Structures are given as structure tokens and as C-alpha cells.
N, C-alpha and C positions, 0 to 999 in steps of 0.2 A: 504493500500500500504506500509506504514511504517512497519507494522507488518510482511508483506511478505518479505521485505528487511532484517529485523532482522532474520527471520527464514532461509532465504537463506544464510546469513553469518554464522549462527550456523551450517547449513548443510555442508557448505564448510569446516568449522573447524572440524566437526566430521568426514567428509570424509578424511581430511588430517591426523587426528589422526589414523583413520582406516588404511590408507596406511602405516603410520609409524609403527603401530603395526604389520602389515603383514610383513614388511621388517624385523622387529625384530624377528618375528617368523621364517622367512626363515633363518636368521642367526643362531638362536638357533637350528633349525633342522639340518643345515649343521654342526654345532659344535657337535651336538649329534651323527651324522653319523661318524664324524671323531673320536670322542671318542670311539664309538663302535668298529670301525676298529682297533684303537690302543689297546683297551682292548682285542680284539681277538688275536692280534699279541703277546701281553704280556702274555696272557693265554697259548698260544702255546709255547712261550719261557719258561714259568714256568714249563710246563709239560716236556719239553726236559731236563731242568735243574734237575728236580726231578728224571727223569729216570737215568741221569748221576750220580746224587748223590746216588741213590739207588744202582747202579752198583758198584760205588767206595766203598760204605759202605760194600757191600757183598764181594768185593775183599779184603778189609781190614780185615773183619771177618775171611776170609779164610786164609790170611797170619798170623793173630794172632793165629789161631788154629794150623797152621803148625809150627809156632814158638814155641808154647806151647808144642806141641807133638814131637818136634825134627825132623820134616819132611821138613823143609825149604830147606835144601841142598841135597835133594834126587837126586842121579845121573841121574835117568831116567827122571826127570823133567828139568834138566839143558840142556841136549842136545837132539835135536829132532831125531838124527840118532841112 
């Protein structure tokens, strides 16, 4: 009977630890989902920034080429009419 009581106490303790570990796992899973969502948003933002950076770099290259070749003040480029 005494052995049974000891085993029941150990069982309760192990069950409690199991519940605590499940709760920790749930928190970790939620944090993992949040971080995955944040990573996706940041990745999308990075891709947009990269596209803008590439476009600006190309515009800069074009302006430098025009400046070097004396085409920066071309009259046909200044007015659309």
C-alpha cells in the first residue's frame, strides 16, 4: 500500500511535468509561427527594397552615361511636347 502511494505521487508529479512541458511546447510553437510570419513579411520587404535599389542603380547608371556622353540636357528629353 505504501509503495502504491509513492508510485501515485510520482505519477502525479510526472503528469504535472508533462502538462508543463506541453504548455511550453505550445508557447514555442506559437512563437515559431509568429517568427515565421515576421520572416515572410521581412523577406517580402527585402525583395521590394532590392527591386527599388536595382531600379535606382540603373537610373543612376543611365544618368552617369548621359552625363559622360553630353546627352543630359537633350531638348527632346526635357519637354514631352
